[in-house]
N, C-alpha and C positions, 0 to 999 in steps of 0.2 A: 504494500500500500504506500502511495506517495504521501509525503508530508504536505500539510497545507501551505499555500503560497502566502507568505507574509510580505507582499509587495516586492518580491524578489530581493530581499535583503541579502547582502553578501556576508558570509562568515568572515570575521576578522582574521588576519594572518599575523602571527608573532614572528618577527625577524630577529636575527642576530645583529650585532653592531657592525659587522663587516671587518673587524680588525684582524681576523684570522682566515683570510681567503686561502683555500687549498686548491691544488690542481683538479681534484675531483669535483669540488663545489663549483669552481670556475667553469669547468667543461660543461657540466650539466645545466648551468645557468645559460651558457651560450648555445647549447645544443638541446634545448628542451624538446621532447617529443610532442607532436601535435601542438606546436606553438601558436597556430592560428586558431582563435576561439571559434567554437561552433556557433552557427547563426541562430539556431533554435533548438529546443529540447528534442524535437523529432529527429533531427540530424545527429544529435548527441547519442540518443538511444540506438539509432541505426548503426552508428559506428561500433557500439559494443557488440552487436550481432555480427557485423562485418569482421571484427577482430577474431571472434570464435571461428568463423569460416576460414580465415587465413591460417589458423593453427589447429589442424585436426587433432582431436582428443584433448585440447586445452580445457574445454568446458567439463568433460567427463573426469579428467584427472584432477583438476583444481577443485571441483565441487562448487565453483562459483555459480549461483550466489549463496546458496545454502539458507537454512532457517536459523537466524540469529535473533529471534524475537526477544526484546528486552536487554540484549547484551551490549557490552562496550567492545568495540573493535578498534584495533590499532592497525593502520595501513602504513607500514614502514617503507619509505621510498615511494610515496603515493604519486609522484610525478604530477601531471596535469589533471589527475583525478579520474582515470578510467575505472579502476576497481572501486575507488571511493564512491563514485557516482552510482555504479551498479549496486554496491552494497547499500547505499542510502535508499535506493529505489525499491530494491527487491528482497532484502534480507530481513527486514523488520528490526534492525538494530536500533537500540535507544540512543546510543552515542557512538560517534565515529571520530577517530583521531588520525589526522594525516600528518606525517612527518616527512620532510624532504630537505636535501641540501640546497635545492634551487628555489630562490625567491620567485623567479619567473614562473616556475611550475606551480608553486603554491597559489600565486595570484590567479593563474588559469583555472586551478581546481576550485577556488572560491567562486569565480565567475560562473563556472559550469554548474556547480551545485545550485547557485542562485537561479540559473536559467531553468532549472527543474522545480524551483519553488521549495527546495529543501529547507526546513526550519534551521536557521543558523544556530539556534540553541543546541542542536544535536551535534554540531560540528566544532572541532578544534583543529586548527591548522597552524603548524609551527615549524620553523626552520631549524635544522640540526647541522652539526659541524662534522665533516668527515675526519677531522683531526682527532676527534675523541669519540669512542664508541658509546659514551653514556647516553641513555635515553631519558629525557626529562619527564619521567612519570614515576609514580609511587610503586613500591613493591606490590605485586599481586593485584594490580588495578585494572587489568583488561581480561576479557573472556576469550578473545580470539585475536590471533595475529595473522595478518596477511602481508606477505613479503615476497612479491613476485618479480624476479629479474633484477634484484638489487644487490644481494650479498656479494656476487661475483665482481661488482664494481667498487667495493669498499676497501679502504686501506686496512681495516682490522676485522675481518669476518668472524674470527673465532670469539674475540671479546664481545662483538655485537650479538652473536648468537646467545652468549651468556646473559646479556642485557635483555634480550627478548624473553628468555626463560625467567629472568627476575621479575618482569612486569606481568607475567601471565599468572592468572589465578589457578589454584589447585583444581584439577578437572578441566582446565582450559585446553584449547587446541590451537594449532598453528599450521598454516600452509606456506611453504617456502618453495620457490623455483630458482634453480641455478642452472647455468649452462652445463650441458651434459657431455662428458668426454666420450661416452659410448654412443656417438651420434653420427648420422650421415653427414651432418654439417662439418664436423671435424675431419672425418676420415675420407670423405668424397669431395665435398666442396672446397675445403681449405687445402688439404694435402694433395688432392689430385687436380681438380679443375683449375684452381687459381695458381698453385705453386708449380705444377707440371704442365698441364695443358696450356694455360695462358702465360706461363713463364714469368709470373709476377713474384715479387718479394724475393728476388734472387739473393742468396746468402743469409736469409733470415731463418731463425729457428721456427718450428711449427707453432709454438705458443705465441710468438711475436706476430706471426702472420694471422693467427686466430684473433688476437687482440684487435688488429686493424680491420678485420672483416666482420665484426659483429655490430658495433654501435658507432662507427665512424673511425677513420684512420688515426685521428688524434685522441681518441678516447684513452685516458691515462691508465686505466685498469680494466681488464676484461679477462677473467679466468674461466676455466672449465673444471668440472669435478666428476669423478666416477661415483657411482652409487655408494660404493664402500667408503670412499674418502669422505663424502658428505655425511653419510650416516655416522661415521666415527666422530666427525666434528660436532654433530648435533648431540651425540651421546656424551661427549666430553663437556658440553655446555649444560647437561642435565636433562636432556630430552630423551624420550624413546622415539625412534624414527621408523616410519614405514615408507618405502620407496614405491611410488605408483608407476614409474616409467617415464620415458621422455616423449612428451607430446611433440608432434611434427610441425614443420612449417610447409606451406605450399611450395616454397623454394626448394626444400629438401626433396619433396616428391618429384619435382621437375628434374632435379639432379639425378635421381634414380632412373628416370626415363631416358635421359640424354647421355649419361656418362658411366653408369654402373657397369654395364657389360664390357666397356673398354677398359675401365680401371682395373678390374680383377685379372686381366691378362697382360697389363702393361708392366713390364719388368722394371721400369724406372721407379715405380711406386714402391716405397719401402714395404717390406714384408708384413710388419704389424698392421698396416692399413689394408693391404690385400687380404690378410687373414680375417680381419674384421668384416670386410665387404663380402668375402666368400662365405662367411658364417651366418649371414643374414637369412632369416626366415621371414614369412609373410603371413599376416592375418587374413581373415576372410575377405577383407576389402583391399587386399594387396599392399597393405602398409608394412614397412620393414620393421623387423624385430630382431633383437639380439639377446640370447640367453633368457628368453621368456618375457622380455620387456620391450616395449616400443623404443625405437632407436632414433628419437627426435632430439632436437636441441634443447627443449624445455624439460629439464629434469625436475620432477615434482616429488616433494617429500611432505608427508603429513606427520606432524609432531604432537606429542603430548608430554607433559611433565613426567620425568622418569622417577 
């Protein structure tokens, strides 16, 4: 159910004083996703559905939007408000907290929520500093954490996971997405299409090419994690973790159509990448899987306090 329209009031944004600009904060302020405001609520809602269509299994693996009636939700790294808007409209949450390093993104999120007439009393928007992992919330103060596509861009992912655990109430839940090492994106798009087929990034290590091929060539930090690596990090932070798999991008599915058959027989491609691509299986819809999990870029983890 949508909140009543209070003359489209904007939720206020609490900003830092700007004295500790970091490369991560600066980059995401200059390269905010969806930096052009939506013209109306209909287009904003349509974009949410378009995004699910661009990332097959994203809706299923993430559980968005879910039933959060009466809950307090923290969206860490809320950006311009995609998930925040959907959660405000569809989840029944009583309170939503959006934290982000980018003042630009927070301003866009505030405007977008107002476009939908979301009661600003339900919303807290606050800028955080990548230089410190501390979350400006009380212990055990939120029921659900949403953190999609953020941890792999942060300077201190392990301490930040511990902070997410600290603010989560007993019995709370969390959804985290990080870039997936066991993905078509890494092994076919980066390692084969770009580095071999297109002869791009000559002399660079795989991880450096990956960084440049995810969120912009100048993005300061962009990592990828295997399911085991990320699960271990979550458990070290005090969570129990369940890996749902890697949801796919339409881009990865196109890569499979155009380059997979060539890549597995191209002896220039390092054997670990060829082994990965040869080991792929496929679900009933023809989507690639590895070791029983879908092999997309979006590695999804569902967490609970350990």
